[in-house]
PDB file with SEQRES, HELIX, SHEET and CRYST1 records, atoms N, CA, C and O in Angstrom:
SEQRES   1 A   64  MET ALA LYS LYS CYS GLU LYS VAL GLU MET MET VAL VAL          
SEQRES   2 A   64  ALA SER LYS VAL LYS ALA TYR ILE LYS SER LYS GLY CYS          
SEQRES   3 A   64  MET THR SER SER ASP ALA LEU GLU ALA LEU ASN CYS ARG          
SEQRES   4 A   64  VAL ALA CYS LEU LEU SER CYS ALA VAL GLU ARG THR LYS          
SEQRES   5 A   64  ALA ASN LYS ARG SER THR VAL LYS PRO GLN ASP LEU              
HELIX    1 AA1 ALA A   14  SER A   23  1                                  10    
HELIX    2 AA2 ALA A   32  ALA A   53  1                                  22    
HELIX    3 AA3 PRO A   61  ASP A   63  5                                   3    
CRYST1    1.000    1.000    1.000  90.00  90.00  90.00 P 1           1          
ATOM      1  N   MET A   1      60.740  86.710 172.223  1.00  0.00           N  
ATOM      2  CA  MET A   1      59.638  85.856 171.711  1.00  0.00           C  
ATOM      3  C   MET A   1      60.099  84.903 170.741  1.00  0.00           C  
ATOM      4  O   MET A   1      59.544  84.815 169.646  1.00  0.00           O  
ATOM      5  N   ALA A   2      61.098  84.166 171.073  1.00  0.00           N  
ATOM      6  CA  ALA A   2      61.677  83.155 170.280  1.00  0.00           C  
ATOM      7  C   ALA A   2      61.177  81.708 170.413  1.00  0.00           C  
ATOM      8  O   ALA A   2      61.769  80.737 169.941  1.00  0.00           O  
ATOM      9  N   LYS A   3      60.025  81.664 171.104  1.00  0.00           N  
ATOM     10  CA  LYS A   3      59.435  80.424 171.373  1.00  0.00           C  
ATOM     11  C   LYS A   3      58.781  79.813 170.110  1.00  0.00           C  
ATOM     12  O   LYS A   3      58.341  80.540 169.220  1.00  0.00           O  
ATOM     13  N   LYS A   4      58.726  78.484 170.049  1.00  0.00           N  
ATOM     14  CA  LYS A   4      58.000  77.778 168.998  1.00  0.00           C  
ATOM     15  C   LYS A   4      56.528  77.914 169.247  1.00  0.00           C  
ATOM     16  O   LYS A   4      56.041  77.700 170.357  1.00  0.00           O  
ATOM     17  N   CYS A   5      55.841  78.265 168.223  1.00  0.00           N  
ATOM     18  CA  CYS A   5      54.358  78.582 168.260  1.00  0.00           C  
ATOM     19  C   CYS A   5      53.605  77.184 168.165  1.00  0.00           C  
ATOM     20  O   CYS A   5      53.798  76.402 167.234  1.00  0.00           O  
ATOM     21  N   GLU A   6      52.779  76.959 169.159  1.00  0.00           N  
ATOM     22  CA  GLU A   6      51.944  75.781 169.207  1.00  0.00           C  
ATOM     23  C   GLU A   6      50.579  76.152 168.647  1.00  0.00           C  
ATOM     24  O   GLU A   6      50.178  77.309 168.775  1.00  0.00           O  
ATOM     25  N   LYS A   7      49.871  75.258 168.052  1.00  0.00           N  
ATOM     26  CA  LYS A   7      48.591  75.400 167.427  1.00  0.00           C  
ATOM     27  C   LYS A   7      47.716  75.900 168.553  1.00  0.00           C  
ATOM     28  O   LYS A   7      47.625  75.230 169.581  1.00  0.00           O  
ATOM     29  N   VAL A   8      47.031  77.107 168.405  1.00  0.00           N  
ATOM     30  CA  VAL A   8      46.158  77.551 169.278  1.00  0.00           C  
ATOM     31  C   VAL A   8      44.868  78.014 168.653  1.00  0.00           C  
ATOM     32  O   VAL A   8      44.857  78.184 167.434  1.00  0.00           O  
ATOM     33  N   GLU A   9      43.808  78.231 169.341  1.00  0.00           N  
ATOM     34  CA  GLU A   9      42.579  78.739 168.842  1.00  0.00           C  
ATOM     35  C   GLU A   9      42.772  80.210 168.357  1.00  0.00           C  
ATOM     36  O   GLU A   9      43.536  80.994 168.919  1.00  0.00           O  
ATOM     37  N   MET A  10      42.019  80.515 167.274  1.00  0.00           N  
ATOM     38  CA  MET A  10      42.180  81.904 166.715  1.00  0.00           C  
ATOM     39  C   MET A  10      41.698  82.845 167.748  1.00  0.00           C  
ATOM     40  O   MET A  10      40.609  82.716 168.308  1.00  0.00           O  
ATOM     41  N   MET A  11      42.543  83.798 167.983  1.00  0.00           N  
ATOM     42  CA  MET A  11      42.262  84.829 168.984  1.00  0.00           C  
ATOM     43  C   MET A  11      42.107  86.319 168.373  1.00  0.00           C  
ATOM     44  O   MET A  11      41.698  87.267 169.043  1.00  0.00           O  
ATOM     45  N   VAL A  12      42.455  86.396 167.133  1.00  0.00           N  
ATOM     46  CA  VAL A  12      42.382  87.699 166.485  1.00  0.00           C  
ATOM     47  C   VAL A  12      41.129  87.696 165.638  1.00  0.00           C  
ATOM     48  O   VAL A  12      40.725  86.633 165.167  1.00  0.00           O  
ATOM     49  N   VAL A  13      40.521  88.786 165.431  1.00  0.00           N  
ATOM     50  CA  VAL A  13      39.409  88.936 164.583  1.00  0.00           C  
ATOM     51  C   VAL A  13      39.726  89.242 163.122  1.00  0.00           C  
ATOM     52  O   VAL A  13      40.031  90.371 162.736  1.00  0.00           O  
ATOM     53  N   ALA A  14      39.637  88.163 162.326  1.00  0.00           N  
ATOM     54  CA  ALA A  14      40.164  88.191 160.943  1.00  0.00           C  
ATOM     55  C   ALA A  14      39.610  89.384 160.218  1.00  0.00           C  
ATOM     56  O   ALA A  14      40.369  90.071 159.533  1.00  0.00           O  
ATOM     57  N   SER A  15      38.334  89.672 160.326  1.00  0.00           N  
ATOM     58  CA  SER A  15      37.813  90.795 159.419  1.00  0.00           C  
ATOM     59  C   SER A  15      38.341  92.118 159.964  1.00  0.00           C  
ATOM     60  O   SER A  15      38.477  93.062 159.185  1.00  0.00           O  
ATOM     61  N   LYS A  16      38.636  92.239 161.213  1.00  0.00           N  
ATOM     62  CA  LYS A  16      39.278  93.508 161.666  1.00  0.00           C  
ATOM     63  C   LYS A  16      40.647  93.749 161.202  1.00  0.00           C  
ATOM     64  O   LYS A  16      41.070  94.847 160.842  1.00  0.00           O  
ATOM     65  N   VAL A  17      41.316  92.647 161.234  1.00  0.00           N  
ATOM     66  CA  VAL A  17      42.764  92.745 160.845  1.00  0.00           C  
ATOM     67  C   VAL A  17      42.814  93.036 159.346  1.00  0.00           C  
ATOM     68  O   VAL A  17      43.516  93.928 158.870  1.00  0.00           O  
ATOM     69  N   LYS A  18      42.015  92.217 158.622  1.00  0.00           N  
ATOM     70  CA  LYS A  18      42.051  92.410 157.099  1.00  0.00           C  
ATOM     71  C   LYS A  18      41.678  93.859 156.798  1.00  0.00           C  
ATOM     72  O   LYS A  18      42.357  94.503 155.998  1.00  0.00           O  
ATOM     73  N   ALA A  19      40.629  94.391 157.409  1.00  0.00           N  
ATOM     74  CA  ALA A  19      40.172  95.759 157.165  1.00  0.00           C  
ATOM     75  C   ALA A  19      41.164  96.746 157.522  1.00  0.00           C  
ATOM     76  O   ALA A  19      41.242  97.765 156.837  1.00  0.00           O  
ATOM     77  N   TYR A  20      42.005  96.556 158.603  1.00  0.00           N  
ATOM     78  CA  TYR A  20      42.999  97.540 159.005  1.00  0.00           C  
ATOM     79  C   TYR A  20      44.135  97.470 157.948  1.00  0.00           C  
ATOM     80  O   TYR A  20      44.615  98.526 157.537  1.00  0.00           O  
ATOM     81  N   ILE A  21      44.582  96.288 157.495  1.00  0.00           N  
ATOM     82  CA  ILE A  21      45.659  96.134 156.529  1.00  0.00           C  
ATOM     83  C   ILE A  21      45.183  96.805 155.159  1.00  0.00           C  
ATOM     84  O   ILE A  21      45.948  97.524 154.516  1.00  0.00           O  
ATOM     85  N   LYS A  22      43.939  96.544 154.768  1.00  0.00           N  
ATOM     86  CA  LYS A  22      43.368  97.052 153.536  1.00  0.00           C  
ATOM     87  C   LYS A  22      43.365  98.703 153.592  1.00  0.00           C  
ATOM     88  O   LYS A  22      43.709  99.390 152.630  1.00  0.00           O  
ATOM     89  N   SER A  23      42.952  99.208 154.788  1.00  0.00           N  
ATOM     90  CA  SER A  23      42.946 100.630 155.085  1.00  0.00           C  
ATOM     91  C   SER A  23      44.263 101.268 154.811  1.00  0.00           C  
ATOM     92  O   SER A  23      44.319 102.444 154.452  1.00  0.00           O  
ATOM     93  N   LYS A  24      45.355 100.510 154.973  1.00  0.00           N  
ATOM     94  CA  LYS A  24      46.734 100.928 154.789  1.00  0.00           C  
ATOM     95  C   LYS A  24      47.267 100.743 153.354  1.00  0.00           C  
ATOM     96  O   LYS A  24      48.430 101.006 153.048  1.00  0.00           O  
ATOM     97  N   GLY A  25      46.295 100.248 152.448  1.00  0.00           N  
ATOM     98  CA  GLY A  25      46.685 100.037 151.072  1.00  0.00           C  
ATOM     99  C   GLY A  25      47.373  98.826 150.760  1.00  0.00           C  
ATOM    100  O   GLY A  25      48.065  98.765 149.744  1.00  0.00           O  
ATOM    101  N   CYS A  26      47.234  97.730 151.637  1.00  0.00           N  
ATOM    102  CA  CYS A  26      47.864  96.458 151.385  1.00  0.00           C  
ATOM    103  C   CYS A  26      46.824  95.398 151.380  1.00  0.00           C  
ATOM    104  O   CYS A  26      45.647  95.647 151.640  1.00  0.00           O  
ATOM    105  N   MET A  27      47.273  94.196 151.077  1.00  0.00           N  
ATOM    106  CA  MET A  27      46.421  93.056 151.000  1.00  0.00           C  
ATOM    107  C   MET A  27      46.917  91.999 152.008  1.00  0.00           C  
ATOM    108  O   MET A  27      48.110  91.978 152.311  1.00  0.00           O  
ATOM    109  N   THR A  28      46.108  91.187 152.497  1.00  0.00           N  
ATOM    110  CA  THR A  28      46.461  90.141 153.474  1.00  0.00           C  
ATOM    111  C   THR A  28      46.662  88.777 152.954  1.00  0.00           C  
ATOM    112  O   THR A  28      45.720  88.234 152.378  1.00  0.00           O  
ATOM    113  N   SER A  29      47.783  88.167 153.092  1.00  0.00           N  
ATOM    114  CA  SER A  29      48.033  86.861 152.654  1.00  0.00           C  
ATOM    115  C   SER A  29      47.239  85.776 153.362  1.00  0.00           C  
ATOM    116  O   SER A  29      46.704  86.032 154.441  1.00  0.00           O  
ATOM    117  N   SER A  30      47.142  84.612 152.819  1.00  0.00           N  
ATOM    118  CA  SER A  30      46.245  83.566 153.411  1.00  0.00           C  
ATOM    119  C   SER A  30      46.837  83.113 154.711  1.00  0.00           C  
ATOM    120  O   SER A  30      46.079  82.673 155.575  1.00  0.00           O  
ATOM    121  N   ASP A  31      48.191  83.187 154.935  1.00  0.00           N  
ATOM    122  CA  ASP A  31      48.781  82.627 156.212  1.00  0.00           C  
ATOM    123  C   ASP A  31      49.120  83.753 157.134  1.00  0.00           C  
ATOM    124  O   ASP A  31      49.707  83.483 158.182  1.00  0.00           O  
ATOM    125  N   ALA A  32      48.800  85.019 156.841  1.00  0.00           N  
ATOM    126  CA  ALA A  32      49.194  86.157 157.753  1.00  0.00           C  
ATOM    127  C   ALA A  32      48.397  86.120 159.020  1.00  0.00           C  
ATOM    128  O   ALA A  32      48.916  86.488 160.074  1.00  0.00           O  
ATOM    129  N   LEU A  33      47.258  85.727 158.971  1.00  0.00           N  
ATOM    130  CA  LEU A  33      46.433  85.779 160.212  1.00  0.00           C  
ATOM    131  C   LEU A  33      46.802  84.682 161.167  1.00  0.00           C  
ATOM    132  O   LEU A  33      46.714  84.886 162.377  1.00  0.00           O  
ATOM    133  N   GLU A  34      47.210  83.533 160.693  1.00  0.00           N  
ATOM    134  CA  GLU A  34      47.778  82.461 161.506  1.00  0.00           C  
ATOM    135  C   GLU A  34      49.052  82.863 162.222  1.00  0.00           C  
ATOM    136  O   GLU A  34      49.230  82.595 163.410  1.00  0.00           O  
ATOM    137  N   ALA A  35      49.947  83.520 161.466  1.00  0.00           N  
ATOM    138  CA  ALA A  35      51.162  84.051 161.962  1.00  0.00           C  
ATOM    139  C   ALA A  35      51.005  85.112 163.013  1.00  0.00           C  
ATOM    140  O   ALA A  35      51.719  85.119 164.015  1.00  0.00           O  
ATOM    141  N   LEU A  36      50.037  86.042 162.780  1.00  0.00           N  
ATOM    142  CA  LEU A  36      49.682  87.006 163.757  1.00  0.00           C  
ATOM    143  C   LEU A  36      49.073  86.443 164.997  1.00  0.00           C  
ATOM    144  O   LEU A  36      49.321  86.935 166.098  1.00  0.00           O  
ATOM    145  N   ASN A  37      48.230  85.355 164.828  1.00  0.00           N  
ATOM    146  CA  ASN A  37      47.598  84.645 165.980  1.00  0.00           C  
ATOM    147  C   ASN A  37      48.755  84.048 166.905  1.00  0.00           C  
ATOM    148  O   ASN A  37      48.739  84.096 168.135  1.00  0.00           O  
ATOM    149  N   CYS A  38      49.775  83.470 166.111  1.00  0.00           N  
ATOM    150  CA  CYS A  38      50.852  82.827 166.836  1.00  0.00           C  
ATOM    151  C   CYS A  38      51.742  83.918 167.720  1.00  0.00           C  
ATOM    152  O   CYS A  38      52.157  83.687 168.856  1.00  0.00           O  
ATOM    153  N   ARG A  39      51.929  85.010 167.067  1.00  0.00           N  
ATOM    154  CA  ARG A  39      52.676  86.118 167.787  1.00  0.00           C  
ATOM    155  C   ARG A  39      51.836  86.581 169.078  1.00  0.00           C  
ATOM    156  O   ARG A  39      52.405  86.855 170.136  1.00  0.00           O  
ATOM    157  N   VAL A  40      50.506  86.646 168.922  1.00  0.00           N  
ATOM    158  CA  VAL A  40      49.573  87.069 169.982  1.00  0.00           C  
ATOM    159  C   VAL A  40      49.665  85.981 171.085  1.00  0.00           C  
ATOM    160  O   VAL A  40      49.741  86.335 172.261  1.00  0.00           O  
ATOM    161  N   ALA A  41      49.662  84.754 170.767  1.00  0.00           N  
ATOM    162  CA  ALA A  41      49.658  83.692 171.730  1.00  0.00           C  
ATOM    163  C   ALA A  41      51.005  83.639 172.469  1.00  0.00           C  
ATOM    164  O   ALA A  41      51.029  83.433 173.683  1.00  0.00           O  
ATOM    165  N   CYS A  42      52.080  83.813 171.783  1.00  0.00           N  
ATOM    166  CA  CYS A  42      53.417  83.956 172.430  1.00  0.00           C  
ATOM    167  C   CYS A  42      53.523  85.070 173.365  1.00  0.00           C  
ATOM    168  O   CYS A  42      53.949  84.914 174.509  1.00  0.00           O  
ATOM    169  N   LEU A  43      53.109  86.284 172.855  1.00  0.00           N  
ATOM    170  CA  LEU A  43      53.024  87.491 173.678  1.00  0.00           C  
ATOM    171  C   LEU A  43      52.288  87.261 174.984  1.00  0.00           C  
ATOM    172  O   LEU A  43      52.757  87.657 176.051  1.00  0.00           O  
ATOM    173  N   LEU A  44      51.081  86.591 174.891  1.00  0.00           N  
ATOM    174  CA  LEU A  44      50.230  86.406 176.049  1.00  0.00           C  
ATOM    175  C   LEU A  44      50.947  85.292 177.034  1.00  0.00           C  
ATOM    176  O   LEU A  44      50.920  85.404 178.260  1.00  0.00           O  
ATOM    177  N   SER A  45      51.525  84.312 176.413  1.00  0.00           N  
ATOM    178  CA  SER A  45      52.178  83.353 177.251  1.00  0.00           C  
ATOM    179  C   SER A  45      53.380  83.896 178.038  1.00  0.00           C  
ATOM    180  O   SER A  45      53.542  83.567 179.213  1.00  0.00           O  
ATOM    181  N   CYS A  46      54.238  84.741 177.391  1.00  0.00           N  
ATOM    182  CA  CYS A  46      55.184  85.402 178.081  1.00  0.00           C  
ATOM    183  C   CYS A  46      54.698  86.359 179.126  1.00  0.00           C  
ATOM    184  O   CYS A  46      55.341  86.483 180.169  1.00  0.00           O  
ATOM    185  N   ALA A  47      53.615  87.036 178.915  1.00  0.00           N  
ATOM    186  CA  ALA A  47      52.929  87.929 179.872  1.00  0.00           C  
ATOM    187  C   ALA A  47      52.490  87.144 181.113  1.00  0.00           C  
ATOM    188  O   ALA A  47      52.642  87.595 182.249  1.00  0.00           O  
ATOM    189  N   VAL A  48      51.918  85.904 180.841  1.00  0.00           N  
ATOM    190  CA  VAL A  48      51.445  85.058 181.939  1.00  0.00           C  
ATOM    191  C   VAL A  48      52.643  84.571 182.771  1.00  0.00           C  
ATOM    192  O   VAL A  48      52.553  84.497 183.996  1.00  0.00           O  
ATOM    193  N   GLU A  49      53.702  84.258 182.147  1.00  0.00           N  
ATOM    194  CA  GLU A  49      54.935  83.845 182.915  1.00  0.00           C  
ATOM    195  C   GLU A  49      55.464  84.838 183.756  1.00  0.00           C  
ATOM    196  O   GLU A  49      55.832  84.591 184.905  1.00  0.00           O  
ATOM    197  N   ARG A  50      55.528  86.113 183.161  1.00  0.00           N  
ATOM    198  CA  ARG A  50      56.051  87.252 183.972  1.00  0.00           C  
ATOM    199  C   ARG A  50      55.166  87.463 185.106  1.00  0.00           C  
ATOM    200  O   ARG A  50      55.688  87.659 186.203  1.00  0.00           O  
ATOM    201  N   THR A  51      53.772  87.451 184.985  1.00  0.00           N  
ATOM    202  CA  THR A  51      52.901  87.676 186.024  1.00  0.00           C  
ATOM    203  C   THR A  51      53.043  86.679 187.012  1.00  0.00           C  
ATOM    204  O   THR A  51      53.034  87.071 188.179  1.00  0.00           O  
ATOM    205  N   LYS A  52      53.173  85.473 186.790  1.00  0.00           N  
ATOM    206  CA  LYS A  52      53.402  84.382 187.866  1.00  0.00           C  
ATOM    207  C   LYS A  52      54.776  84.636 188.537  1.00  0.00           C  
ATOM    208  O   LYS A  52      54.911  84.494 189.752  1.00  0.00           O  
ATOM    209  N   ALA A  53      55.675  84.972 187.820  1.00  0.00           N  
ATOM    210  CA  ALA A  53      57.013  85.111 188.345  1.00  0.00           C  
ATOM    211  C   ALA A  53      57.027  86.292 189.357  1.00  0.00           C  
ATOM    212  O   ALA A  53      57.815  86.278 190.302  1.00  0.00           O  
ATOM    213  N   ASN A  54      56.205  87.255 189.168  1.00  0.00           N  
ATOM    214  CA  ASN A  54      56.017  88.389 190.107  1.00  0.00           C  
ATOM    215  C   ASN A  54      54.938  88.088 191.138  1.00  0.00           C  
ATOM    216  O   ASN A  54      54.403  88.985 191.789  1.00  0.00           O  
ATOM    217  N   LYS A  55      54.641  86.835 191.265  1.00  0.00           N  
ATOM    218  CA  LYS A  55      53.620  86.331 192.367  1.00  0.00           C  
ATOM    219  C   LYS A  55      52.342  87.123 192.296  1.00  0.00           C  
ATOM    220  O   LYS A  55      51.778  87.521 193.314  1.00  0.00           O  
ATOM    221  N   ARG A  56      51.871  87.356 191.018  1.00  0.00           N  
ATOM    222  CA  ARG A  56      50.517  88.001 190.823  1.00  0.00           C  
ATOM    223  C   ARG A  56      49.680  87.063 190.056  1.00  0.00           C  
ATOM    224  O   ARG A  56      50.184  86.091 189.495  1.00  0.00           O  
ATOM    225  N   SER A  57      48.345  87.335 190.010  1.00  0.00           N  
ATOM    226  CA  SER A  57      47.472  86.478 189.230  1.00  0.00           C  
ATOM    227  C   SER A  57      46.747  87.311 188.056  1.00  0.00           C  
ATOM    228  O   SER A  57      45.952  86.839 187.243  1.00  0.00           O  
ATOM    229  N   THR A  58      47.182  88.637 188.134  1.00  0.00           N  
ATOM    230  CA  THR A  58      46.487  89.573 187.071  1.00  0.00           C  
ATOM    231  C   THR A  58      47.564  90.052 186.077  1.00  0.00           C  
ATOM    232  O   THR A  58      48.581  90.615 186.482  1.00  0.00           O  
ATOM    233  N   VAL A  59      47.334  89.827 184.798  1.00  0.00           N  
ATOM    234  CA  VAL A  59      48.195  90.299 183.822  1.00  0.00           C  
ATOM    235  C   VAL A  59      48.045  91.816 183.718  1.00  0.00           C  
ATOM    236  O   VAL A  59      46.919  92.296 183.579  1.00  0.00           O  
ATOM    237  N   LYS A  60      49.122  92.585 183.779  1.00  0.00           N  
ATOM    238  CA  LYS A  60      49.043  94.026 183.659  1.00  0.00           C  
ATOM    239  C   LYS A  60      49.845  94.524 182.432  1.00  0.00           C  
ATOM    240  O   LYS A  60      50.697  93.806 181.910  1.00  0.00           O  
ATOM    241  N   PRO A  61      49.558  95.761 181.984  1.00  0.00           N  
ATOM    242  CA  PRO A  61      50.217  96.156 180.773  1.00  0.00           C  
ATOM    243  C   PRO A  61      51.764  96.008 180.753  1.00  0.00           C  
ATOM    244  O   PRO A  61      52.388  95.720 179.731  1.00  0.00           O  
ATOM    245  N   GLN A  62      52.346  96.235 182.001  1.00  0.00           N  
ATOM    246  CA  GLN A  62      53.888  96.123 181.951  1.00  0.00           C  
ATOM    247  C   GLN A  62      54.279  94.643 181.662  1.00  0.00           C  
ATOM    248  O   GLN A  62      55.433  94.415 181.300  1.00  0.00           O  
ATOM    249  N   ASP A  63      53.383  93.620 181.802  1.00  0.00           N  
ATOM    250  CA  ASP A  63      53.730  92.257 181.558  1.00  0.00           C  
ATOM    251  C   ASP A  63      53.815  91.940 180.096  1.00  0.00           C  
ATOM    252  O   ASP A  63      54.455  90.991 179.645  1.00  0.00           O  
ATOM    253  N   LEU A  64      53.117  92.811 179.378  1.00  0.00           N  
ATOM    254  CA  LEU A  64      53.114  92.689 177.954  1.00  0.00           C  
ATOM    255  C   LEU A  64      54.370  93.300 177.244  1.00  0.00           C  
ATOM    256  O   LEU A  64      54.471  93.251 176.018  1.00  0.00           O  
TER     257      LEU A  64                                                      
END                                                                             
């Protein structure tokens, strides 16, 4: 996952992520959600590439 993150629409639910982090006794920085969103976008892009490389159109758990 060494790809450069491009600006993408927010895909993570901020309130859920913040609540999860808070439940673990930590706080969420202002830029953590954007960084997480970037990681999710990269993960999904790689999964789509793998799906296409395997001549499928359905992303499966093993693609992630």
